[in-house]
NUMI-718582 format. One line per field, with one value per residue (C-alpha): residue in one letter; x negated, y negated, z negated; residue number from 1. Coordinates in nm, 4 decimals. Example, Ala and Ser with C-alpha at 12.3 -4.5 7.8 and 13.67 -1.06 7.14 Angstrom:
<atoms>
type A, S
xx -1.2300, -1.3670
yy 0.4500, 0.1060
zz -0.7800, -0.7140
seq 1, 2
</atoms>
This chain:
<atoms>
type M, N, K, K, I, L, L, P, F, F, A, L, A, T, F, F, V, F, S, A, C, S, G, K, L, T, P, L, S, E, Q, Y, I, K, A, E, P, Q, P, L, E, M, I, G, G, E, V, P, V, T, I, N, A, T, F, P, A, K, W, F, N, K, N, A, I, V, T, V, T, P, V, L, R, Y, A, T, G, E, T, W, G, T, S, Y, T, F, Q, G, E, K, A, K, A, N, N, Q, V, V, P, Y, A, S, G, G, N, A, T, M, R, S, K, F, E, Y, K, P, A, M, K, K, S, E, L, F, L, T, F, D, A, K, I, K, N, K, T, V, K, L, P, D, I, K, I, A, E, G, V, I, A, T, S, A, L, A, D, A, A, T, A, N, P, A, I, G, A, D, E, F, Q, R, I, I, K, E, A, Y, D, A, N, I, M, F, L, I, Q, Q, A, E, L, R, S, K, E, L, N, K, G, E, I, S, D, W, K, N, L, I, E, N, A, N, E, A, P, N, Q, N, V, S, V, E, I, S, A, Y, A, S, P, D, G, G, V, K, L, N, D, A, L, A, E, R, R, E, S, N, T, K, N, Y, L, S, K, E, L, K, K, R, K, I, D, I, P, V, D, A, R, Y, T, A, Q, D, W, E, G, F, S, A, L, V, S, K, S, N, L, Q, D, K, D, L, V, L, R, V, L, S, M, Y, K, D, P, E, E, R, E, R, E, I, K, N, I, S, T, V, F, K, S, L, A, D, E, I, L, P, Q, L, R, R, S, R, L, T, A, N, I, E, I, I, G, K, S, D, E, E, I, A, S, L, A, K, S, D, A, G, S, L, N, V, E, E, L, L, Y, A, A, T, L, T, D, N, D, A, E, K, E, T, I, Y, T, K, A, S, N, I, Y, P, G, D, Y, R, T, W, N, N, V, G, M, Q, R, F, R, A, G, D, F, D, K, A, E, E, L, F, N, K, A, N, S, V, K, N, N, S, E, A, N, I, N, L, G, L, L, A, L, L, K, G, D, K, S, K, A, Q, Q, L, F, G, S, A, S, D, V, P, E, L, G, E, A, L, G, L, L, Y, L, Q, Q, G, D, Y, A, K, A, V, S, S, F, A, G, T, K, S, N, N, A, A, L, A, Q, I, L, T, K, D, Y, S, T, A, A, Q, T, L, N, G, V, K, K, A, D, A, V, T, D, Y, L, K, A, V, V, A, A, R, T, N, D, S, S, G, V, V, S, N, L, K, A, A, I, A, K, D, R, S, L, A, S, E, A, A, I, D, L, E, F, A, K, Y, M, N, N, S, S, F, T, D, L, I, K
xx 0.0000, -0.1205, -0.2815, -0.1524, 0.2017, 0.1449, -0.0108, 0.3124, 0.4976, 0.2417, 0.2545, 0.6367, 0.6197, 0.3616, 0.5945, 0.8864, 0.6638, 0.5277, 0.8771, 0.9985, 0.7036, 0.7407, 1.1089, 1.4102, 1.6863, 1.9782, 2.3025, 2.2560, 2.4645, 2.7031, 2.5090, 2.2272, 2.4531, 2.6174, 2.8325, 2.9139, 3.1670, 3.4056, 3.6605, 3.5570, 3.6940, 3.7775, 3.5912, 3.6119, 3.7677, 3.5034, 3.4525, 3.0930, 2.9248, 2.5854, 2.4755, 2.1933, 2.0611, 1.8014, 1.6169, 1.5097, 1.1592, 1.0788, 1.3959, 1.2628, 1.0850, 0.7512, 0.8450, 1.2068, 1.3758, 1.7151, 1.9569, 2.2182, 2.5326, 2.8332, 3.1743, 3.5071, 3.7911, 4.1618, 4.4885, 4.4555, 4.0853, 3.7406, 3.4818, 3.1092, 2.8660, 2.4927, 2.2608, 1.9362, 1.6677, 1.4103, 1.1267, 0.8958, 0.5246, 0.4194, 0.6924, 0.5727, 0.7992, 0.8177, 1.0821, 1.0815, 0.8746, 1.0081, 0.7321, 0.7981, 0.6522, 0.8068, 1.1113, 1.2282, 1.5032, 1.6811, 1.9262, 2.1591, 2.3904, 2.6792, 3.0085, 3.3205, 3.5581, 3.8739, 4.1913, 4.5065, 4.4958, 4.1709, 4.3636, 4.4070, 4.0717, 3.7648, 3.4002, 3.1595, 2.7896, 2.7035, 2.3633, 2.1898, 1.8877, 1.6074, 1.2982, 1.0635, 1.2979, 1.5424, 1.8779, 1.9763, 2.3442, 2.4164, 2.7720, 2.9245, 2.9393, 3.2403, 3.1175, 3.4180, 3.7945, 4.0248, 3.9844, 4.1255, 4.2547, 4.4165, 4.2367, 4.4299, 4.7343, 4.5897, 4.8342, 4.7905, 5.1607, 5.2492, 5.0020, 5.1311, 5.0727, 4.9466, 5.2111, 5.1607, 5.2577, 5.4656, 5.3347, 5.6739, 5.6708, 5.9883, 5.8343, 5.5769, 5.3686, 5.2258, 5.0315, 5.0074, 4.7589, 4.7332, 4.4706, 4.4938, 4.1467, 4.0024, 3.7277, 3.4182, 3.4868, 3.8488, 4.1789, 4.4265, 4.6505, 4.6059, 4.8965, 4.6654, 4.6430, 5.0066, 5.1394, 4.9194, 5.0848, 4.9319, 5.1157, 5.4398, 5.4393, 5.3632, 5.6591, 5.8905, 5.7691, 5.8579, 6.2046, 6.2772, 6.1610, 6.3715, 6.6812, 6.6245, 6.8399, 6.5659, 6.2712, 6.1316, 5.8806, 5.6569, 5.3809, 5.0301, 4.8184, 4.4425, 4.2538, 3.8730, 3.5786, 3.2562, 2.9612, 2.7775, 2.8088, 2.7922, 3.0303, 3.1985, 3.2772, 3.4003, 3.6159, 3.8128, 3.8213, 3.9562, 4.2182, 4.3469, 4.3593, 4.5677, 4.8060, 4.8538, 4.9121, 5.1631, 5.3602, 5.3706, 5.4814, 5.7489, 5.9032, 5.8922, 6.0586, 6.3269, 6.3935, 6.4561, 6.6587, 6.4127, 6.3925, 6.0968, 5.8121, 5.5001, 5.1758, 4.8912, 4.5273, 4.1954, 3.8277, 3.5728, 3.2897, 3.3701, 3.0449, 3.2252, 3.3602, 3.0216, 2.8456, 3.1040, 3.0695, 2.6884, 2.6874, 2.8996, 2.7054, 2.4101, 2.2230, 1.8450, 1.7098, 2.0558, 1.8961, 1.6907, 2.0066, 2.1804, 1.8735, 1.8933, 2.2598, 2.1685, 1.8713, 2.0347, 2.3631, 2.3715, 2.5635, 2.3287, 2.0191, 2.1769, 2.2618, 1.9129, 1.7327, 1.9497, 1.8866, 1.5156, 1.5480, 1.5200, 1.5222, 1.8754, 2.0463, 2.1573, 2.3203, 2.4940, 2.6225, 2.7494, 2.8865, 2.9593, 3.0476, 3.3314, 3.5165, 3.5243, 3.7018, 4.0543, 4.3801, 4.4756, 4.8497, 4.9445, 5.2922, 5.3400, 5.6257, 5.7822, 5.9814, 6.2259, 6.3016, 6.6096, 6.7321, 6.7001, 7.0733, 7.0588, 6.7619, 6.9156, 7.2418, 7.0765, 6.8549, 7.1758, 7.3835, 7.1403, 6.7821, 6.6673, 6.7314, 6.4618, 6.0921, 5.8648, 5.7616, 6.1245, 6.2184, 5.9300, 6.0191, 6.3828, 6.2730, 6.1250, 6.4639, 6.6071, 6.5012, 6.6883, 6.4334, 6.6840, 6.7638, 6.3930, 6.3255, 6.6161, 6.4807, 6.1243, 6.2531, 6.4389, 6.1195, 5.9206, 6.1786, 6.1906, 5.8205, 5.6348, 5.3165, 5.2810, 5.0989, 5.2629, 5.6048, 5.4783, 5.2712, 5.5653, 5.8003, 5.5217, 5.4974, 5.8642, 5.8170, 5.5200, 5.7320, 6.0008, 5.7452, 5.7600, 5.3814, 5.3623, 5.5844, 5.4005, 5.0678, 5.2124, 5.3291, 5.0035, 4.8142, 5.0617, 4.9865, 4.6147, 4.6715, 4.8281, 4.5421, 4.2923, 4.3846, 4.3034, 4.6559, 4.6954, 4.3431, 4.4127, 4.7328, 4.5611, 4.3017, 4.5756, 4.7010, 4.3450, 4.3345, 4.6622, 4.4918, 4.1885, 3.9571, 3.7743, 3.4993, 3.7461, 3.9327, 3.6101, 3.5312, 3.8779, 3.8739, 3.5288, 3.6714, 3.9403, 3.9092, 4.1099, 4.4157, 4.5552, 4.6240, 4.2591, 4.1629, 4.4277, 4.3315, 3.9634, 4.0608, 4.2378, 3.9360, 3.6955, 3.9351, 3.9371, 3.5591, 3.5214, 3.3767, 3.6233, 3.4517, 3.4593, 3.8201, 3.9198, 3.7422, 3.9064, 4.2576, 4.2099, 4.5491, 4.7502, 5.0393, 5.0581, 5.0187, 4.6861, 4.5503, 4.6580, 4.4979, 4.1629, 4.1921, 4.2731, 3.9688, 3.7481, 3.9073, 4.0710, 4.3956, 4.5352, 4.5116, 4.6430, 4.9529, 5.0134, 4.9695, 5.2161, 5.4706, 5.4357, 5.4970, 5.8004, 5.9253, 5.8369, 5.8689, 5.8079, 5.4293, 5.4480, 5.6049, 5.3633, 5.0663, 5.2211, 5.2275, 4.8590, 4.7760, 4.9758, 4.7922, 4.4523, 4.5465, 4.6961, 5.0531, 5.2511, 5.5919, 5.4804, 5.3706, 5.7099, 5.9250, 5.7318, 5.7096, 6.0823, 6.1400, 5.8974, 6.0537, 6.4028, 6.2935, 6.0875, 6.1440, 5.8228, 5.6201, 5.7238, 5.5128, 5.2296, 5.2298, 5.2275, 4.8795, 4.7469, 4.4573, 4.5410, 4.8090, 4.6080, 4.6383, 5.0163, 5.0678, 5.1826, 5.4079, 5.7656, 5.9004, 5.6411, 5.6941, 6.0700, 6.0157, 5.7942, 6.0018
yy 0.0000, -0.3528, -0.5016, -0.8504, -0.7163, -0.5389, -0.8338, -1.0383, -0.7253, -0.6558, -1.0191, -1.0084, -0.6815, -0.8273, -1.1295, -0.9072, -0.6968, -1.0123, -1.1566, -0.8381, -0.8305, -1.1962, -1.1341, -1.2996, -1.4165, -1.1774, -1.1821, -1.0646, -0.7678, -0.8000, -0.5259, -0.7752, -1.0279, -0.9878, -1.2526, -1.2438, -1.2386, -1.0423, -1.1856, -1.5405, -1.6981, -2.0516, -2.1507, -2.4960, -2.6512, -2.5090, -2.1937, -2.0794, -1.8168, -1.6501, -1.5175, -1.2649, -1.2363, -1.0051, -1.0984, -0.7605, -0.6900, -0.8323, -1.0432, -1.3874, -1.5390, -1.6890, -2.0248, -2.0312, -2.2668, -2.1459, -2.3415, -2.1264, -2.2903, -2.1241, -2.2614, -2.1781, -2.1937, -2.2071, -2.3080, -2.6803, -2.7223, -2.6104, -2.6978, -2.6740, -2.5548, -2.6058, -2.5530, -2.3544, -2.3741, -2.1028, -2.0901, -1.8520, -1.8265, -2.0594, -2.3217, -2.6663, -2.7598, -2.7288, -2.4627, -2.1127, -1.8939, -1.5565, -1.3244, -1.1726, -0.8280, -0.7595, -0.9872, -1.1361, -1.1943, -1.5140, -1.6150, -1.9015, -2.0581, -2.2821, -2.4068, -2.5585, -2.8020, -2.5994, -2.6662, -2.4543, -2.3626, -2.1765, -1.8889, -1.7624, -1.8296, -1.6766, -1.7458, -1.7531, -1.8022, -2.0351, -2.0621, -2.3591, -2.1999, -2.3241, -2.1652, -2.4532, -2.7120, -2.4644, -2.4110, -2.0487, -1.9720, -1.7214, -1.6201, -1.6923, -1.3989, -1.3441, -1.2498, -1.2891, -1.3304, -1.5125, -1.6869, -1.5724, -1.8877, -1.7537, -2.0151, -2.2828, -2.1795, -2.3796, -2.6640, -2.9649, -3.0453, -2.7394, -2.8186, -2.9303, -3.3052, -3.4176, -3.5373, -3.8223, -3.6062, -3.7317, -3.7260, -3.6637, -3.4867, -3.3574, -3.3697, -3.6374, -3.5637, -3.8534, -3.8635, -4.1579, -4.1673, -4.3596, -4.3227, -4.3330, -4.4069, -4.2879, -4.4076, -4.1928, -3.8695, -3.9713, -3.8234, -4.0739, -4.2610, -4.6344, -4.8768, -5.0972, -4.8185, -4.7101, -5.0637, -5.1638, -5.2383, -4.9381, -4.6953, -4.8942, -4.9033, -4.5315, -4.4436, -4.6631, -4.4867, -4.1509, -4.2757, -4.4187, -4.1034, -3.8875, -4.0933, -4.1025, -3.8426, -3.7598, -3.7286, -3.4593, -3.5379, -3.3421, -3.4479, -3.3241, -3.4135, -3.3654, -3.4451, -3.4822, -3.5389, -3.6972, -3.4557, -3.5772, -3.4440, -3.0703, -2.8160, -2.7040, -3.0567, -3.1642, -2.8577, -2.9292, -3.3020, -3.2555, -3.0095, -3.2621, -3.5354, -3.3088, -3.2168, -3.5766, -3.6990, -3.4243, -3.4922, -3.8631, -3.8086, -3.5556, -3.8116, -4.0825, -3.8614, -3.7515, -4.1150, -4.1924, -3.8704, -3.7354, -3.3561, -3.2669, -3.0116, -3.1185, -2.9236, -2.9986, -2.8869, -3.0050, -3.0014, -2.9933, -3.1704, -3.3602, -3.3066, -3.3367, -3.6788, -3.7759, -3.6873, -3.8777, -4.1942, -4.1824, -4.1382, -4.4520, -4.6591, -4.8950, -4.7408, -4.7354, -4.3810, -4.2490, -4.0113, -3.8615, -3.8069, -3.6372, -3.4173, -3.3027, -3.2128, -2.9970, -2.8302, -2.7370, -2.5522, -2.4984, -2.7922, -2.8255, -2.8273, -3.0906, -3.3136, -3.2749, -3.3511, -3.6538, -3.7956, -3.7550, -4.0086, -4.2994, -4.5640, -4.4807, -4.3154, -4.6423, -4.7502, -4.4142, -4.4475, -4.8007, -4.7779, -4.4162, -4.2065, -4.4303, -4.3866, -4.0085, -4.0173, -4.0084, -3.8363, -3.8687, -3.8767, -3.7690, -3.8092, -3.5735, -3.7067, -3.5333, -3.7598, -3.5478, -3.6880, -3.6705, -3.3344, -3.2385, -3.2874, -3.6399, -3.7369, -3.5962, -3.7785, -4.1111, -4.0870, -4.1024, -4.3456, -4.5707, -4.5148, -4.8387, -4.6926, -4.4318, -4.5032, -4.4224, -4.0819, -3.9793, -4.1002, -3.9180, -3.6090, -3.6384, -3.5762, -3.2399, -3.1242, -3.0824, -2.8726, -3.0989, -3.3071, -3.5861, -3.6199, -3.6181, -3.8995, -4.1033, -4.0768, -4.1612, -4.4592, -4.5857, -4.5392, -4.7477, -5.0261, -5.0264, -4.9553, -5.0955, -5.1303, -4.7538, -4.6034, -4.2643, -4.3959, -4.5020, -4.1894, -3.9648, -4.1365, -4.0907, -3.7260, -3.6770, -3.8559, -3.6269, -3.3200, -3.4577, -3.4964, -3.8777, -3.9130, -4.2806, -4.3845, -4.1461, -4.3086, -4.6538, -4.5440, -4.3678, -4.6844, -4.8819, -4.6475, -4.7101, -5.0867, -5.0637, -4.8465, -4.6398, -4.2850, -3.9229, -3.8182, -4.0755, -4.0082, -3.6364, -3.7082, -3.9535, -3.6811, -3.4396, -3.7011, -3.7381, -3.3611, -3.3863, -3.6394, -3.4153, -3.6452, -3.3942, -3.6405, -3.8912, -3.6134, -3.4932, -3.8461, -3.8903, -3.5522, -3.6341, -3.9393, -3.7327, -3.5311, -3.3673, -3.3102, -2.9555, -2.9920, -3.0742, -2.7066, -2.6413, -2.9547, -2.8546, -2.5011, -2.6425, -2.8617, -2.5670, -2.3586, -2.6172, -2.6503, -2.2752, -2.2054, -1.9294, -1.7955, -2.1417, -2.1798, -1.8559, -1.9683, -2.3113, -2.1775, -1.9641, -1.7981, -2.0432, -1.8672, -2.0375, -1.9688, -2.1514, -1.9468, -1.6215, -1.7350, -1.7827, -1.4310, -1.2892, -1.4608, -1.3080, -0.9690, -0.9325, -0.8037, -0.6515, -0.9802, -1.1717, -0.9506, -1.0142, -1.3872, -1.3974, -1.2029, -1.4661, -1.7736, -1.9476, -2.1226, -1.8640, -1.9869, -1.8574, -1.8865, -1.6773, -1.3931, -1.4470, -1.4119, -1.0957, -0.9642, -1.0516, -0.8603, -0.5658, -0.5787, -0.5844, -0.2882, -0.0843, -0.1075, -0.1164, -0.1163, -0.4060, -0.5986, -0.5613, -0.6239, -0.9318, -1.0794, -1.0275, -1.2251, -1.4989, -1.5385, -1.5485, -1.8570, -2.0147, -1.8964, -2.0644, -1.8024, -1.5442, -1.7165, -1.7592, -1.3891, -1.3061, -1.4578, -1.3993, -1.1522, -1.0489, -0.8377, -0.7323, -0.3607, -0.3861, -0.5345, -0.1943, -0.1271, -0.1537, -0.2758, -0.5511, -0.6525, -0.6662, -0.9224, -1.1586, -1.1688
zz 0.0000, 0.0799, -0.2290, -0.1374, -0.1527, -0.4864, -0.6696, -0.7058, -0.8188, -1.0907, -1.2017, -1.2392, -1.4298, -1.6647, -1.7304, -1.8325, -2.0569, -2.2218, -2.2696, -2.4314, -2.6665, -2.7620, -2.8553, -2.7031, -2.9416, -2.9219, -3.1204, -3.4787, -3.5865, -3.8820, -4.0568, -4.1196, -4.2980, -4.6366, -4.8089, -5.1805, -5.3325, -5.1133, -5.0857, -5.1626, -5.4805, -5.5845, -5.9034, -6.0564, -5.7464, -5.5133, -5.3079, -5.3601, -5.1423, -5.1417, -4.8013, -4.7765, -4.4217, -4.2718, -3.9538, -3.8140, -3.6908, -3.3461, -3.3400, -3.4278, -3.1313, -3.2344, -3.0790, -3.1971, -3.4440, -3.5678, -3.7896, -3.9621, -4.1010, -4.2695, -4.1746, -4.3345, -4.0835, -4.1669, -4.0063, -4.0675, -3.9993, -4.0977, -4.3624, -4.3035, -4.5657, -4.6222, -4.3245, -4.3463, -4.0805, -3.9986, -3.7483, -3.5728, -3.6396, -3.3573, -3.3879, -3.4855, -3.7772, -4.1539, -4.2154, -4.3620, -4.1301, -4.0195, -3.8932, -3.5546, -3.6224, -3.9635, -3.9666, -4.2963, -4.5477, -4.6439, -4.9160, -4.8335, -5.0893, -5.0033, -5.1440, -4.9982, -5.1645, -5.2104, -5.0128, -5.0500, -4.6782, -4.7454, -4.9025, -4.5472, -4.3850, -4.2225, -4.2996, -4.0059, -3.9642, -3.6770, -3.5034, -3.3457, -3.1774, -2.9558, -2.8084, -2.7576, -2.6007, -2.4516, -2.6240, -2.6844, -2.7352, -3.0111, -3.1033, -3.4466, -3.6849, -3.9086, -4.2543, -4.4901, -4.4849, -4.7250, -5.0591, -5.3930, -5.5601, -5.8763, -6.0870, -5.8939, -6.0987, -6.3908, -6.4469, -6.6755, -6.6379, -6.8469, -7.1260, -7.4643, -7.5011, -7.8404, -8.0829, -8.3278, -8.6236, -8.9132, -9.2695, -9.4232, -9.7599, -9.9130, -10.2595, -10.3386, -10.6467, -10.8448, -11.1704, -11.4120, -11.6995, -12.0250, -12.2987, -12.6782, -12.8123, -13.1508, -13.3759, -13.4163, -13.6090, -13.6699, -13.5474, -13.6885, -13.4447, -13.4868, -13.4397, -13.2330, -12.9786, -12.9929, -12.9423, -12.6486, -12.3152, -12.1402, -12.3700, -12.3597, -11.9786, -11.9638, -12.1876, -11.9791, -11.6658, -11.8210, -11.9145, -11.5698, -11.3932, -11.6245, -11.5446, -11.1663, -10.9870, -10.7338, -10.9736, -11.2003, -11.4723, -11.7095, -11.9495, -12.0257, -12.3276, -12.3045, -12.6247, -12.6355, -12.8609, -12.7438, -12.7107, -13.0221, -13.3750, -13.3062, -13.1585, -13.4830, -13.5934, -13.2516, -13.2041, -13.5212, -13.4420, -13.0881, -13.2147, -13.4709, -13.2074, -12.9865, -13.2694, -13.3850, -13.0307, -12.9574, -13.2750, -13.1975, -12.8387, -12.9351, -13.1705, -12.9060, -12.6445, -12.8921, -12.9851, -12.6164, -12.5696, -12.3141, -12.2921, -12.0692, -12.0824, -12.2777, -12.2351, -12.4770, -12.4833, -12.6214, -12.5238, -12.8048, -12.6189, -12.3029, -12.1127, -11.7814, -11.8709, -12.0111, -11.6843, -11.4757, -11.6847, -11.6808, -11.3025, -11.2559, -11.5092, -11.4711, -11.7616, -11.7584, -11.7085, -11.6213, -11.3702, -11.6520, -11.8566, -11.5633, -11.5089, -11.8712, -11.8194, -11.5212, -11.6916, -12.0237, -12.0482, -12.4259, -12.5855, -12.8844, -12.6624, -12.4408, -12.7352, -12.8830, -12.5571, -12.4844, -12.8326, -12.7628, -12.4789, -12.7168, -12.4445, -12.3417, -12.6401, -12.8046, -12.4764, -12.4526, -12.8072, -12.7471, -12.3915, -12.2969, -12.5996, -12.7306, -12.4006, -12.4562, -12.7968, -12.6667, -12.5895, -12.2255, -12.1542, -11.8019, -11.6531, -11.3584, -11.1465, -10.8472, -10.6155, -10.4161, -10.0729, -9.8514, -9.7214, -9.3552, -9.3127, -9.4574, -9.2406, -8.9209, -8.9883, -9.0686, -8.7580, -8.5537, -8.7606, -8.9455, -8.8277, -8.9910, -9.3361, -9.2781, -9.3181, -9.0247, -9.1643, -9.2116, -8.8631, -8.6919, -8.8938, -8.7816, -8.4202, -8.5231, -8.6516, -8.3003, -8.0010, -7.7602, -7.5653, -7.4937, -7.8651, -7.9504, -7.7052, -7.8398, -8.1946, -8.0904, -7.8915, -8.1987, -8.3987, -8.1481, -8.1727, -8.5516, -8.6133, -8.3089, -8.5122, -8.5486, -8.2487, -8.3033, -8.2005, -7.8547, -7.8089, -7.8866, -7.6426, -7.3853, -7.4839, -7.3978, -7.0634, -6.9918, -7.0602, -6.8289, -6.5475, -6.5512, -6.5569, -6.4603, -6.7516, -6.9814, -6.8905, -6.9601, -7.3053, -7.3956, -7.3071, -7.5210, -7.8129, -7.7664, -7.7560, -8.1029, -8.2266, -8.0314, -8.1266, -8.0512, -7.9539, -7.6756, -7.5495, -7.5234, -7.3344, -7.1002, -7.0431, -6.9362, -6.6908, -6.5575, -6.4968, -6.3087, -6.0812, -6.0398, -6.2368, -6.4548, -6.5471, -6.6947, -6.8736, -7.0337, -7.1499, -7.3013, -7.4737, -7.6091, -7.7860, -7.9606, -8.2803, -8.5576, -8.3401, -8.3081, -7.9344, -7.8535, -7.8238, -7.5607, -7.3674, -7.3672, -7.2637, -6.9602, -6.8741, -6.8980, -6.6916, -6.4141, -6.4389, -6.3869, -6.7332, -6.8172, -7.1309, -7.2929, -7.1857, -7.3599, -7.6768, -7.6737, -7.6188, -7.9333, -7.9732, -7.7614, -7.5908, -7.2527, -6.8824, -6.8824, -7.1740, -7.0046, -6.6784, -6.8554, -6.9970, -6.6521, -6.5033, -6.7749, -6.6958, -7.0404, -6.8954, -7.2137, -7.4051, -7.1028, -7.0959, -7.4671, -7.4179, -7.1272, -7.3307, -7.6049, -7.3852, -7.5372, -7.2263, -6.9626, -6.6051, -6.2544, -6.2927, -6.6113, -6.4112, -6.1200, -6.3558, -6.4974, -6.1396, -6.1005, -6.4194, -6.2872, -5.9519, -6.1209, -6.3416, -6.0550, -6.1826, -5.8569, -6.0247, -6.2466, -5.9385, -5.7772, -6.0870, -6.2002, -5.8515, -5.8147, -6.1358, -6.0243, -5.6796, -5.8315, -6.0288, -5.7482, -5.3912, -5.2676, -5.4518, -5.1904, -4.9231, -5.1749, -5.2560, -4.8840, -4.8440, -5.1961, -5.1826, -5.5399, -5.3704, -5.0639, -5.1326, -5.1584, -4.8126, -4.6831, -4.9817, -4.8553, -5.1920, -5.1904, -4.8273, -4.8793, -5.1574, -4.9595, -4.6405
seq 1, 2, 3, 4, 5, 6, 7, 8, 9, 10, 11, 12, 13, 14, 15, 16, 17, 18, 19, 20, 21, 22, 23, 24, 25, 26, 27, 28, 29, 30, 31, 32, 33, 34, 35, 36, 37, 38, 39, 40, 41, 42, 43, 44, 45, 46, 47, 48, 49, 50, 51, 52, 53, 54, 55, 56, 57, 58, 59, 60, 61, 62, 63, 64, 65, 66, 67, 68, 69, 70, 71, 72, 73, 74, 75, 76, 77, 78, 79, 80, 81, 82, 83, 84, 85, 86, 87, 88, 89, 90, 91, 92, 93, 94, 95, 96, 97, 98, 99, 100, 101, 102, 103, 104, 105, 106, 107, 108, 109, 110, 111, 112, 113, 114, 115, 116, 117, 118, 119, 120, 121, 122, 123, 124, 125, 126, 127, 128, 129, 130, 131, 132, 133, 134, 135, 136, 137, 138, 139, 140, 141, 142, 143, 144, 145, 146, 147, 148, 149, 150, 151, 152, 153, 154, 155, 156, 157, 158, 159, 160, 161, 162, 163, 164, 165, 166, 167, 168, 169, 170, 171, 172, 173, 174, 175, 176, 177, 178, 179, 180, 181, 182, 183, 184, 185, 186, 187, 188, 189, 190, 191, 192, 193, 194, 195, 196, 197, 198, 199, 200, 201, 202, 203, 204, 205, 206, 207, 208, 209, 210, 211, 212, 213, 214, 215, 216, 217, 218, 219, 220, 221, 222, 223, 224, 225, 226, 227, 228, 229, 230, 231, 232, 233, 234, 235, 236, 237, 238, 239, 240, 241, 242, 243, 244, 245, 246, 247, 248, 249, 250, 251, 252, 253, 254, 255, 256, 257, 258, 259, 260, 261, 262, 263, 264, 265, 266, 267, 268, 269, 270, 271, 272, 273, 274, 275, 276, 277, 278, 279, 280, 281, 282, 283, 284, 285, 286, 287, 288, 289, 290, 291, 292, 293, 294, 295, 296, 297, 298, 299, 300, 301, 302, 303, 304, 305, 306, 307, 308, 309, 310, 311, 312, 313, 314, 315, 316, 317, 318, 319, 320, 321, 322, 323, 324, 325, 326, 327, 328, 329, 330, 331, 332, 333, 334, 335, 336, 337, 338, 339, 340, 341, 342, 343, 344, 345, 346, 347, 348, 349, 350, 351, 352, 353, 354, 355, 356, 357, 358, 359, 360, 361, 362, 363, 364, 365, 366, 367, 368, 369, 370, 371, 372, 373, 374, 375, 376, 377, 378, 379, 380, 381, 382, 383, 384, 385, 386, 387, 388, 389, 390, 391, 392, 393, 394, 395, 396, 397, 398, 399, 400, 401, 402, 403, 404, 405, 406, 407, 408, 409, 410, 411, 412, 413, 414, 415, 416, 417, 418, 419, 420, 421, 422, 423, 424, 425, 426, 427, 428, 429, 430, 431, 432, 433, 434, 435, 436, 437, 438, 439, 440, 441, 442, 443, 444, 445, 446, 447, 448, 449, 450, 451, 452, 453, 454, 455, 456, 457, 458, 459, 460, 461, 462, 463, 464, 465, 466, 467, 468, 469, 470, 471, 472, 473, 474, 475, 476, 477, 478, 479, 480, 481, 482, 483, 484, 485, 486, 487, 488, 489, 490, 491, 492, 493, 494, 495, 496, 497, 498, 499, 500, 501, 502, 503, 504, 505, 506, 507, 508, 509, 510, 511, 512, 513, 514, 515, 516, 517, 518, 519, 520, 521, 522, 523, 524, 525, 526, 527, 528, 529, 530, 531, 532, 533, 534, 535, 536, 537, 538, 539, 540, 541, 542, 543, 544, 545, 546, 547, 548, 549, 550, 551, 552, 553, 554, 555, 556, 557, 558, 559, 560, 561, 562, 563
</atoms>
């Protein structure tokens, strides 16, 4: 054969062999791409995905630059994720290099801001590839389908807003003291002491309380000796002081025709009173005296060591010890408030005759939301300077779904006094608007309010921190609390929580169906979905695309429900 004819042929053959060895870019097979999780899941308002890709040996052209981008496509549009760029060994750029001979692995992480339409979606990998300056078209690869969005069922509108609680007490207990003083080592009652105004006022107080139809009264006598003079002497002295005081008081009560319980006791050496008076005093070396009290428990040792502190003992004898030689009279008075029936009646007929605690309490005596709001509105008119009245009207507006008015009232409550209850409720409104940052700030400014735990649980739930959410809900029986338990895979507790929801709604039943689906209870799926759809027909179309029920799509009982 003519060599001139063969030369071009050999040259062309060499070109094809070289091209094959240098590696053209061909479509990647799905087997080299893995997306996690499968299916995708919405967490904290986002759909995260981790993509592990393998570039097989001899696939990546040495001069190629390939940009890989995930894109989530759904009926109303598409959302692009984070791009990653790779290059061959000879490409002039600064990207991750993939060796031609051995290939390589890559991990790509991306997240998409969640939209409800993403429940029915497909995730693709797209490729923007070039070899030198020449564009190479590579087809998209489908790597996942659908998004589980169960966490989107979290709903601030169903949370319990914080109430400005009343401080109503049916029985108010008050104690009033008076002291009869004694001279050193004496137990006789002196007319100077018995006739002083303090004792006269105390006896009148007893008489008035005894005559009042809504008060109960009892008396205590506590007699003391100062802790000097020895235990034996002081024991007998304190006992005589108690006996003399009791006899005197019994005569006085009989004279006024007052028949009430009188309890009498005595304390031989009042070390407790001594310590309290020394602590409050300006005595020199008082800290030394208090240290002695803590070091020595035996009364005689204490007395001896204190007397040894010569710099302070005279001051103790003059200023402290005389105050301990006494009988303390205590009047224990119980003021019995209005009955529930009286308060409920007055809240309707004469709200102004109730104090603010009684009026706020009146609203708790009815389960009717309209009646509650009427009472709280009256309270805000009569007691506008109490922030709780405005907060509680706002609470009722929140429960009614009138969120704009509720926000106005919560702000009004804060204008009267910045308070935890209104801040929690404003935080719930912020969550309704999707402003988790503001909600966190508002919740952070609240404290000592029972509803704070539930509010924080909802925030953590929407942030995707499900373990914290479960902890914060701490026994709350609500849809949101059950949802957190479902998302931490505690299905048994979630079922108990859902069964304990007081005002169960369509979402309560829907969540029960989710629990049933996750625990392979097909009959529970159908029965609970049936109950949910009966309350809210729109949940049928939701269930039809909800991947929680993917394995029931061929179940005739299920498909009949979602038609």
